[in-house]
C-alpha positions as CSV (number, residue, x, y, z in Angstrom):
1,M,-2.3,62.1,88.0
2,R,-2.4,58.4,87.6
3,R,0.2,57.0,85.3
4,V,-0.9,54.5,82.6
5,T,1.7,51.9,82.4
6,G,2.5,49.5,79.5
7,F,1.3,46.7,81.7
8,A,-2.1,48.4,82.3
9,I,-2.6,49.0,78.6
10,A,-1.8,45.3,77.9
11,A,-4.2,44.2,80.6
12,A,-6.9,46.4,79.2
13,A,-6.4,45.0,75.7
14,A,-6.4,41.4,77.1
15,A,-9.7,42.2,78.8
16,V,-11.3,43.3,75.5
17,S,-10.0,40.3,73.6
18,A,-10.8,37.7,76.2
19,P,-13.5,35.3,74.7
20,L,-16.7,35.0,76.6
21,A,-18.8,31.8,76.6
22,A,-22.4,31.7,75.4
23,Q,-24.8,30.9,78.1
24,N,-27.9,28.7,78.0
25,V,-30.5,30.8,79.8
26,A,-34.2,31.3,80.1
27,I,-35.9,34.6,81.1
28,T,-39.3,33.9,82.5
29,N,-42.4,35.8,83.7
30,A,-41.5,38.9,81.6
31,T,-43.5,41.1,79.3
32,L,-42.2,40.0,75.9
33,A,-41.9,42.0,72.7
34,T,-40.7,39.9,69.7
35,G,-39.7,42.9,67.6
36,D,-41.6,41.7,64.5
37,G,-44.3,44.4,64.7
38,S,-46.6,42.5,67.0
39,E,-47.7,43.9,70.3
40,P,-46.1,42.8,73.6
41,V,-47.5,39.9,75.6
42,E,-47.3,39.3,79.4
43,N,-46.0,36.4,81.4
44,A,-43.8,35.1,78.6
45,T,-40.5,33.2,78.5
46,V,-37.4,33.4,76.2
47,V,-35.0,30.5,75.9
48,V,-31.5,31.0,74.6
49,Q,-29.4,27.9,73.8
50,N,-26.0,27.7,72.1
51,G,-26.1,31.4,71.2
52,K,-29.5,31.1,69.5
53,I,-33.1,31.8,70.3
54,V,-34.9,28.4,70.6
55,A,-38.3,29.5,72.0
56,A,-40.1,32.7,72.9
57,G,-43.6,33.4,74.0
58,P,-46.3,32.7,76.6
59,G,-46.6,29.1,77.7
60,V,-43.0,28.4,77.0
61,A,-41.3,26.3,79.8
62,A,-37.7,26.7,80.8
63,P,-35.8,23.5,80.0
64,A,-34.8,21.4,83.1
65,G,-31.4,22.3,84.5
66,M,-31.1,25.6,82.6
67,A,-30.2,28.8,84.3
68,V,-33.4,30.9,84.9
69,I,-33.7,34.7,85.3
70,D,-37.0,35.8,86.8
71,G,-38.3,38.6,84.6
72,T,-41.3,39.5,86.8
73,G,-42.1,43.2,86.4
74,K,-39.6,43.5,83.6
75,W,-39.7,43.6,79.8
76,V,-37.7,41.5,77.4
77,T,-36.9,42.4,73.7
78,P,-34.5,41.4,71.0
79,G,-31.3,43.4,70.9
80,L,-31.9,46.7,69.1
81,F,-30.4,47.3,65.7
82,A,-29.0,50.8,64.9
83,A,-29.1,51.7,61.2
84,M,-26.6,54.0,59.6
85,T,-24.3,54.8,62.5
86,Q,-20.6,55.7,62.8
87,L,-19.9,53.6,65.9
88,G,-16.3,52.6,66.2
89,L,-15.1,55.2,63.8
90,Y,-14.1,58.0,66.2
91,D,-13.1,58.5,69.8
92,V,-13.5,62.3,69.9
93,D,-15.2,63.5,66.8
94,G,-13.7,67.0,67.2
95,V,-10.2,65.6,67.1
96,P,-9.4,64.9,63.4
97,N,-6.7,62.3,64.1
98,S,-9.2,60.2,66.0
99,N,-12.0,60.6,63.6
100,D,-12.4,58.1,60.6
101,S,-16.0,58.8,59.9
102,S,-15.3,60.1,56.4
103,G,-12.7,59.7,53.7
104,G,-11.4,63.2,54.1
105,R,-9.4,64.3,51.1
106,S,-8.7,60.8,49.9
107,I,-8.3,60.1,46.2
108,F,-10.5,57.0,46.8
109,S,-14.2,57.0,47.5
110,A,-16.3,53.9,46.6
111,A,-13.3,51.7,47.3
112,L,-13.0,52.9,51.0
113,D,-13.8,50.0,53.4
114,V,-15.1,50.9,56.8
115,T,-13.9,47.7,58.4
116,T,-10.3,48.9,58.1
117,A,-10.9,51.7,60.7
118,L,-13.3,50.1,63.1
119,N,-12.3,50.2,66.8
120,P,-14.3,47.8,69.0
121,A,-12.8,49.3,72.1
122,S,-14.3,52.7,71.4
123,Q,-16.3,54.1,74.3
124,H,-19.1,54.9,71.9
125,V,-19.5,51.2,71.3
126,S,-19.7,50.3,75.0
127,V,-22.1,53.2,75.7
128,T,-24.4,52.2,72.9
129,R,-24.3,48.5,74.0
130,G,-25.3,49.6,77.5
131,G,-28.4,51.2,75.9
132,G,-29.6,47.9,74.6
133,I,-28.3,48.1,71.1
134,T,-26.5,44.9,70.0
135,R,-26.1,45.2,66.2
136,A,-25.6,48.2,63.8
137,S,-24.8,49.2,60.3
138,V,-21.8,51.5,60.0
139,F,-21.0,53.8,57.1
140,V,-18.4,56.2,55.9
141,G,-19.6,59.7,55.1
142,P,-19.0,61.0,51.6
143,S,-16.5,63.9,51.6
144,S,-14.2,64.4,48.5
145,A,-16.6,62.5,46.2
146,I,-20.3,61.6,46.2
147,F,-19.5,58.0,47.2
148,G,-18.7,57.3,50.8
149,G,-17.5,53.8,50.5
150,Q,-18.4,50.3,51.7
151,G,-20.3,50.0,54.9
152,A,-20.4,47.0,57.3
153,V,-22.8,45.3,59.6
154,V,-21.4,44.8,63.1
155,D,-22.2,43.5,66.5
156,L,-21.4,45.4,69.6
157,G,-20.1,42.6,71.8
158,A,-17.3,43.1,74.2
159,D,-14.7,41.3,72.0
160,P,-12.5,42.3,69.1
161,N,-14.5,40.6,66.4
162,M,-17.2,43.1,65.7
163,V,-17.7,42.7,61.9
164,M,-20.6,40.5,60.9
165,R,-20.6,41.4,57.3
166,P,-18.0,43.5,55.6
167,R,-18.8,45.4,52.4
168,A,-22.5,45.1,53.2
169,F,-23.5,48.1,51.2
170,Q,-22.3,51.1,49.3
171,V,-23.1,54.7,50.2
172,V,-23.8,57.7,47.8
173,T,-25.2,61.1,48.6
174,L,-27.2,63.1,46.1
175,G,-29.5,66.1,46.7
176,E,-28.0,69.2,48.1
177,S,-25.1,67.4,49.8
178,G,-24.2,65.5,46.6
179,G,-24.5,68.6,44.5
180,R,-22.2,70.6,46.7
181,I,-19.5,67.8,46.6
182,A,-19.9,67.2,42.8
183,G,-19.5,70.8,41.8
184,G,-22.3,72.9,43.1
185,T,-25.6,71.5,41.7
186,R,-27.7,68.4,41.6
187,L,-27.0,68.3,37.8
188,A,-23.3,67.7,38.5
189,A,-24.1,65.0,41.2
190,Q,-26.5,63.1,38.9
191,A,-24.0,63.2,36.0
192,A,-21.2,62.0,38.2
193,F,-23.4,59.3,39.7
194,R,-24.6,57.9,36.3
195,N,-21.1,58.1,34.8
196,A,-19.7,56.1,37.8
197,L,-22.3,53.3,37.4
198,Q,-21.6,53.2,33.6
199,E,-17.8,53.0,34.2
200,A,-18.4,50.2,36.7
201,Q,-20.4,48.2,34.1
202,T,-17.3,48.2,31.8
203,A,-14.6,47.8,34.4
204,V,-14.8,44.0,34.8
205,G,-12.1,42.0,33.2
206,K,-10.1,44.9,31.9
207,T,-6.6,45.8,33.1
208,D,-6.5,49.2,31.5
209,R,-8.8,52.1,32.1
210,P,-10.1,54.3,29.3
211,A,-8.2,57.5,28.8
212,D,-11.2,59.5,29.6
213,A,-12.2,57.5,32.7
214,L,-13.1,59.7,35.7
215,L,-13.0,56.9,38.3
216,N,-9.8,55.3,39.4
217,R,-9.8,51.5,39.0
218,P,-10.3,50.6,42.7
219,D,-13.4,52.8,42.8
220,A,-14.8,51.5,39.6
221,L,-14.3,47.9,40.7
222,A,-15.9,48.6,44.1
223,L,-19.1,49.7,42.2
224,V,-19.3,46.5,40.1
225,P,-21.3,44.6,42.8
226,V,-23.7,47.6,43.0
227,V,-24.6,47.6,39.3
228,R,-25.0,43.9,39.4
229,G,-27.4,44.1,42.2
230,E,-25.1,42.1,44.5
231,Q,-24.5,44.9,47.0
232,P,-27.2,47.3,48.2
233,L,-26.8,51.0,47.3
234,Y,-27.8,53.3,50.1
235,V,-28.7,56.7,48.6
236,A,-28.9,59.7,50.8
237,V,-31.7,62.1,49.6
238,E,-34.3,64.2,51.3
239,R,-36.8,65.9,49.0
240,A,-39.5,64.1,47.1
241,A,-38.3,65.1,43.6
242,D,-34.8,63.6,44.4
243,I,-36.4,60.4,45.6
244,R,-38.3,60.1,42.4
245,S,-35.0,60.6,40.5
246,V,-33.4,57.8,42.4
247,L,-36.3,55.4,41.7
248,A,-36.0,56.3,38.0
249,L,-32.4,55.0,38.0
250,R,-33.8,51.5,37.7
251,N,-34.9,52.3,34.1
252,D,-31.2,52.4,33.1
253,F,-29.8,50.2,35.9
254,P,-32.5,47.6,36.6
255,K,-30.5,45.5,39.0
256,L,-29.9,48.2,41.5
257,D,-30.8,47.2,45.1
258,L,-31.8,50.6,46.4
259,V,-32.2,51.8,50.0
260,I,-33.2,55.5,50.6
261,V,-31.6,57.2,53.5
262,G,-33.0,60.4,55.0
263,A,-36.3,60.9,53.0
264,S,-37.6,63.9,55.0
265,E,-40.2,64.2,52.3
266,G,-40.7,60.5,51.9
267,W,-44.4,60.7,52.8
268,M,-45.0,62.6,49.6
269,V,-43.8,59.7,47.5
270,A,-44.8,56.9,49.9
271,S,-47.0,55.1,47.4
272,E,-44.2,55.1,44.8
273,L,-41.6,53.8,47.3
274,A,-44.0,51.0,48.3
275,A,-44.7,50.1,44.7
276,A,-41.0,50.0,44.0
277,K,-40.4,47.9,47.2
278,V,-37.6,50.3,48.2
279,P,-37.0,50.5,51.9
280,V,-36.2,53.7,53.8
281,I,-33.9,54.5,56.7
282,A,-35.3,57.8,58.1
283,H,-34.8,60.1,61.0
284,A,-37.8,59.7,63.3
285,L,-39.0,63.2,64.1
286,D,-37.7,65.7,61.5
287,D,-40.3,68.5,61.3
288,L,-38.5,71.8,61.1
289,P,-36.9,72.5,57.7
290,T,-33.2,73.1,57.8
291,S,-32.8,73.5,54.1
292,F,-34.8,73.8,50.9
293,E,-34.7,70.0,50.3
294,D,-36.8,69.2,53.4
295,L,-39.5,72.0,53.3
296,A,-42.2,69.4,53.7
297,A,-40.7,67.7,56.7
298,T,-43.2,66.4,59.2
299,Q,-43.1,64.3,62.4
300,S,-45.8,62.1,60.7
301,N,-43.3,61.2,57.9
302,V,-42.5,57.7,59.2
303,G,-46.1,56.9,60.2
304,R,-47.4,57.9,56.8
305,M,-44.8,55.9,54.9
306,V,-45.4,52.8,57.1
307,R,-49.2,53.2,56.5
308,A,-48.6,53.3,52.8
309,G,-46.7,50.0,53.0
310,V,-43.1,51.2,53.0
311,K,-40.5,49.3,55.0
312,V,-39.1,52.0,57.3
313,A,-36.3,51.8,59.8
314,V,-35.3,54.6,62.2
315,G,-31.6,55.4,61.9
316,G,-29.0,58.0,61.0
317,L,-28.2,58.8,64.7
318,T,-24.5,59.5,64.4
319,G,-23.5,61.7,67.3
320,G,-24.2,64.7,69.5
321,T,-26.0,64.7,72.8
322,G,-29.5,64.0,71.5
323,D,-28.5,62.3,68.2
324,Q,-26.8,59.1,69.6
325,A,-27.8,55.7,68.5
326,R,-28.7,54.7,72.0
327,N,-31.5,57.3,71.9
328,S,-33.3,55.4,69.1
329,K,-35.7,53.8,71.6
330,Q,-36.7,57.3,72.7
331,F,-37.5,58.3,69.1
332,A,-39.5,55.1,68.6
333,G,-41.5,55.9,71.7
334,N,-42.2,59.4,70.4
335,L,-43.6,57.8,67.2
336,V,-46.1,56.0,69.5
337,A,-47.0,59.2,71.3
338,L,-47.7,60.9,68.0
339,N,-51.0,59.0,67.9
340,K,-52.3,61.2,70.7
341,L,-51.9,64.4,68.7
342,P,-54.9,65.5,66.5
343,G,-54.1,65.1,62.8
344,A,-50.7,63.3,63.4
345,T,-49.8,59.9,62.1
346,G,-47.8,57.7,64.4
347,L,-47.1,54.0,64.9
348,T,-48.4,51.3,67.1
349,W,-46.1,50.2,69.9
350,G,-45.1,47.0,68.0
351,Q,-44.5,48.9,64.8
352,A,-42.3,51.4,66.6
353,L,-40.2,48.7,68.2
354,A,-39.8,47.1,64.8
355,T,-38.3,50.3,63.3
356,I,-35.4,49.9,65.6
357,S,-35.1,46.1,65.7
358,S,-36.4,43.7,62.9
359,V,-36.8,46.2,60.1
360,P,-33.2,47.6,60.1
361,A,-32.0,44.1,60.5
362,E,-34.0,43.0,57.5
363,I,-32.8,46.0,55.4
364,A,-29.2,45.0,56.3
365,G,-29.8,41.5,55.1
366,F,-30.5,39.7,58.4
367,G,-34.2,39.3,58.2
368,G,-35.4,36.7,60.7
369,K,-31.8,36.4,62.1
370,A,-31.4,39.5,64.1
371,G,-33.8,42.0,65.7
372,V,-36.3,39.4,66.6
373,L,-37.0,36.9,69.3
374,K,-37.9,33.9,67.2
375,P,-36.4,30.4,66.9
376,G,-33.2,30.4,64.9
377,A,-32.4,34.1,65.4
378,V,-29.2,35.2,67.1
379,G,-29.3,35.1,70.9
380,D,-29.4,38.9,71.3
381,V,-31.7,39.6,74.2
382,V,-32.2,42.7,76.4
383,L,-34.0,42.6,79.8
384,W,-35.4,46.0,80.7
385,D,-36.5,47.4,84.0
386,G,-39.7,48.8,82.3
387,D,-41.3,49.6,79.0
388,P,-38.2,50.0,76.7
389,L,-39.9,52.8,74.7
390,E,-40.3,54.9,77.8
391,L,-37.5,57.4,78.5
392,A,-36.9,56.3,82.1
393,S,-36.4,52.6,81.3
394,A,-33.0,51.1,81.0
395,P,-31.4,47.6,80.3
396,V,-30.9,45.3,83.3
397,K,-29.1,42.6,81.2
398,V,-27.8,42.5,77.7
399,F,-27.0,39.3,75.8
400,I,-25.3,39.1,72.4
401,D,-25.1,35.7,70.8
402,G,-26.1,34.3,74.1
403,V,-23.2,36.0,75.9
404,E,-24.0,38.3,78.7
405,Q,-22.4,41.6,78.1
406,P,-20.9,44.3,80.4
407,T,-23.1,47.3,80.5
408,D,-20.6,49.6,82.3
409,N,-18.6,52.2,80.4
410,H,-16.6,55.4,81.0
411,Q,-19.8,57.3,81.6
412,T,-21.3,54.9,84.2
413,K,-17.9,54.7,86.0
414,L,-17.7,58.5,86.2
415,R,-21.3,58.5,87.6
416,E,-20.5,56.0,90.3
417,R,-17.2,57.8,91.1
418,Y,-18.9,61.1,91.8
419,R,-22.2,59.9,93.1
420,D,-21.0,60.1,96.8
421,L,-17.5,61.6,96.5
422,D,-16.4,63.2,99.7
423,T,-15.6,66.9,99.2
424,S,-12.2,66.4,100.8
425,Q,-11.2,64.4,97.8
426,L,-11.8,67.2,95.3
427,P,-8.7,68.8,93.7
428,K,-7.7,72.2,95.0
429,A,-9.1,73.8,91.9
430,Y,-12.6,73.1,93.3
431,E,-12.0,74.8,96.6
432,W,-13.6,78.2,97.2
């Protein structure tokens, strides 16, 4: 067995932390998808300069003297944006000591800050980056209380500075999950939730907590930006009745900046969500009920909400073989394929790409700045060997902030190692 020395560890750390320079580059002759919901166009050019998009579209000329990549036969898109992930929070999710995806039995909940546990060197980050995803929102799952804590928006660049925006949103779970945590019923979860918001309203400027306060001071203070509308509140609910209860919160807390997460039955209240201008982060293809709160789940859920005018991002891909963030393009492609099924409601190609690029970026507070190929946006560009929403297509090059990123990872290295390994090199355990 190869021994890992202290020098090797130091060298690996240095490789991760070494700064990479932004490149001025133009990708020409490619099929271009801007990510804003429009359909792709052929024979287009993208120009990246000083880490930003400066031009994108057909008829754009590469500036003189700039490095040019010929995209003939290839597709170019913005870097994809993965909504509601747990990237960088675990190495092996089945090993508790390496898994920081929840607060465990902590006495704190809303005060938990995901940035304190992020690991940019996680293999999950590099694997996801190799799949064309360049930005993500990362959350802590609620465990001992209905509040999970403060999530962050990150980039997946191969450097140690992955946090774009700390304390970007607060997470709370209601419905069946929240009821189970709060004491066994939705009634308990709703009472705990409303009490927490009320205590947050009275926590500012006070050094002492009331004798009957249920929240500790750090948790109460962490919720102050939420009740003021300064920090989005991501509420995990599935059934239509629970979504309506969340929307009704604005009657008592009018400044809440709400985002619904899950919404398996969102199509049933799509007009109400659209009227309230509350966006949704949904799983793409939930259709088989796994509990009583998603009995009306349908693969047409996302398509029906989008048709009603709801801003919908595909997200919540947190782990497992088929449930990884890098598979978001496959789910988006399936939403396009739904249009071929009689009675189903899918999305156009451009709409589907937007659910994994510009829309999640906009929900995260980076509208027009990430997830799009438009002047002024970050220089996140992915060159694909084919239609990115087709299962067999893969990234050829990935740029983040104009910096070309490595696309290799532990998985690709193992693939190459065993692609043509001579049988004489196999350990004795493999001999028959």
